[in-house]
C-alpha positions in Angstrom: 53.3 177.7 99.3 56.2 180.0 101.1 59.8 178.7 100.3 60.5 179.4 104.5 57.3 177.5 105.1 58.4 174.5 102.7 61.5 174.3 104.3 60.3 174.5 107.7 57.5 171.0 107.3 60.1 169.7 105.1 62.6 170.0 107.9 60.2 168.7 110.5 58.8 165.6 108.4 62.2 164.4 107.9 62.5 164.6 111.3 59.4 162.5 112.0 60.5 160.1 109.9 63.8 159.7 111.1 62.3 159.3 115.0 59.6 157.0 114.3 61.9 154.4 112.4 64.8 154.8 115.8 62.5 155.5 119.0 59.0 156.7 117.5 57.1 159.5 118.6 57.6 161.6 115.0 54.1 162.9 115.0 54.9 164.6 118.6 57.1 166.9 115.8 55.5 167.3 112.9 52.0 168.1 113.9 53.4 171.2 115.8 55.0 171.9 113.0 51.9 172.5 111.2 50.6 174.1 113.7 53.1 176.7 113.5 53.0 178.0 109.5 49.4 179.0 110.5 47.6 175.4 109.9 43.9 175.5 112.0 44.7 172.3 114.6 42.1 170.0 113.1 43.5 170.9 109.7 47.1 170.1 110.8 46.0 166.8 112.2 44.3 165.3 109.5 47.2 166.4 106.7 49.8 165.0 109.5 47.7 161.6 109.4 47.9 161.0 105.6 51.3 162.3 105.6 52.4 159.6 108.0 50.3 156.6 106.8 53.0 155.4 104.5 56.0 154.6 107.0 53.0 152.4 108.9 53.1 150.6 106.0 56.6 150.5 105.9 56.7 149.0 109.2 54.3 146.3 108.5 56.4 145.0 105.4 59.8 145.3 107.2 58.1 142.7 110.0 55.9 140.5 107.9 58.0 137.3 108.6 56.6 137.5 112.2 52.9 137.6 110.8 53.4 134.0 109.6 50.6 131.6 111.6 48.6 134.8 112.8 46.0 134.6 109.7 43.8 134.1 112.1 44.4 137.2 114.2 44.6 139.5 111.7 41.5 138.3 110.6 39.6 138.5 113.7 41.6 141.8 114.7 42.1 143.9 111.3 38.3 144.5 110.8 38.0 146.0 115.0 41.2 148.3 114.4 39.2 149.8 111.1 36.5 150.3 112.6 37.9 152.1 115.3 40.1 154.2 113.1 36.6 155.0 111.2 35.3 156.1 114.4 38.1 158.2 115.1 38.3 160.0 111.8 34.6 160.3 112.5 34.9 162.0 116.0 37.6 164.6 114.5 35.6 165.8 111.8 32.2 166.3 114.3 34.7 168.0 116.8 34.5 171.4 116.9 37.5 173.5 115.7 37.3 175.1 118.9 36.8 172.3 121.4 39.6 170.7 119.3 41.7 173.5 119.7 41.4 173.1 123.2 42.2 169.1 123.4 45.1 169.8 121.7 47.8 170.6 124.8 46.6 167.2 126.4 46.7 165.2 123.5 50.4 166.1 123.1 50.8 165.8 126.6 48.9 162.3 126.7 51.3 161.2 123.2 54.7 162.7 125.5 53.6 160.9 128.4 52.8 157.5 126.8 56.2 157.8 124.6 57.5 158.4 128.5 56.2 154.7 129.4 57.6 153.0 126.5 61.1 151.9 127.5 59.3 150.4 131.0 56.5 149.2 129.5 58.5 147.2 126.7 60.9 145.9 129.3 57.5 144.6 131.5 56.0 143.2 128.1 59.4 141.7 126.9 59.7 139.6 130.3 55.8 139.0 130.4 56.3 136.9 127.2 59.1 135.3 128.2 57.2 133.4 131.3 55.5 135.8 133.4 52.4 134.7 131.9 52.9 131.0 131.6 50.7 129.7 134.4 47.5 131.8 133.5 44.6 130.3 131.4 44.9 132.4 128.3 42.2 134.9 127.3 39.9 134.2 124.2 41.3 135.8 120.9 38.2 137.6 120.9 38.8 139.2 124.2 41.4 141.7 122.3 38.7 143.1 120.1 37.1 145.7 122.4 40.4 147.3 123.4 41.7 147.3 120.2 38.4 149.4 118.8 39.2 151.6 121.8 43.1 152.0 120.7 41.8 152.5 117.1 39.6 155.0 118.1 42.4 157.3 119.9 44.7 156.5 116.8 42.2 158.0 114.2 41.2 160.9 116.6 44.8 162.1 117.1 47.5 158.9 116.6 50.7 160.0 119.3 51.3 156.8 120.9 49.0 154.4 119.0 52.0 152.0 119.1 52.4 151.7 122.5 48.8 151.6 123.1 48.3 148.3 120.8 51.3 146.7 122.0 50.3 147.0 125.7 46.7 145.7 124.8 47.8 142.7 122.4 50.2 141.6 125.3 47.5 141.7 127.9 44.8 140.1 126.3 47.3 137.4 123.9 49.7 135.0 124.7 52.9 134.8 122.3 56.5 136.4 122.2 56.9 140.3 122.2 58.4 139.9 118.4 54.8 138.7 117.1 52.9 141.1 119.2 55.1 143.4 117.5 54.1 142.3 114.1 51.0 141.7 115.0 50.6 145.4 115.9 52.1 147.0 112.7 49.1 145.7 110.3 46.5 147.0 113.0 48.3 150.6 113.6 48.7 150.4 109.7 45.0 149.6 109.4 44.1 152.6 111.9 45.4 155.3 109.6 44.8 154.1 106.2 41.0 154.0 106.7 41.8 157.5 108.7 43.6 158.8 105.9 40.9 157.8 103.5 38.5 159.5 104.9 40.3 162.7 105.6 41.3 162.7 102.0 37.3 162.5 100.7 36.0 164.1 103.3 38.5 166.3 105.5 40.1 169.3 104.8 43.4 168.1 103.8 46.3 170.3 102.7 47.6 168.0 99.9 50.6 170.0 99.0 51.7 169.9 102.5 50.7 166.5 102.8 52.4 165.1 99.5 55.6 166.9 100.5 55.5 165.8 104.1 55.0 162.1 102.8 58.3 161.8 100.3 60.3 164.2 103.6 59.2 161.3 106.0 60.1 158.5 103.9 63.6 159.5 103.5 63.6 160.4 107.5 62.7 156.9 107.6 65.0 155.2 105.4 67.6 157.4 106.9 66.7 156.8 110.4 66.7 152.7 109.5 70.8 153.3 108.3 71.4 155.3 111.8 69.5 152.6 113.8 72.7 150.7 114.8 74.3 154.2 115.4 72.0 156.2 117.7 70.8 155.7 120.7 67.0 155.4 120.8 66.4 155.6 124.7 68.2 159.5 124.2 66.3 160.2 120.8 63.3 159.3 122.9 63.8 161.1 125.9 64.8 164.3 123.2 61.2 163.6 122.1 59.5 163.1 125.1 60.9 166.6 126.6 60.3 168.3 122.9 56.4 166.7 123.5 56.0 168.4 127.4 57.6 171.5 126.3 55.4 172.1 123.6 52.4 171.2 125.4 52.6 173.3 128.2 53.3 175.9 125.8 50.0 175.3 123.9 48.3 175.0 127.3 49.5 178.6 128.5 48.8 179.6 125.3 
């Protein structure tokens, strides 16, 4: 791998890890960086998924205390996340390169839109968890299975904005505090990405030197982001990533 390309993807992965630790949306930076060095979109997508999956494990471990008492939900929803991630990964591997290339700008724009809506959505979810739905009859927990499967299919296929979708699904289907639902979201997102990453690692065109380099850089970026979280405005950072995502998406669309 040429030094210039290695430096470029290292910087992109560092930025993705940093952004994911503070505001989310790191895939909107790392995926375009991979296509910029000449990787075909499908190859870039599977490599990006493999590279960034360890970050989801870190988020799961970081909020594991909020999973206390949610064992029934995990046993119910983890298989749904695995099934959806597998289906999304298989769908990606059976999508022609030309069709995925046409979908890329729309997927980036969708991910950017989800990230742009994240803050107002999270504010609404917090208000709802405090008492907005207290008078409503709670839905059976199994009602969350179909939307979790649908969200995980998207996650296995592309992934940017998966956390926002999962949190919204959980808040709409389950009665609990925002903090506990956010804690439940992490293992579901990790399971979705892990099964897709394993599928891509076994059968997909993963560029392993690139993926391993990015994984290390993303982990370092996440550690740095965790240390800087109190000194960086997450809203400003999210707005910058959203703006970059829309510019990149429109550039792909025009091209």
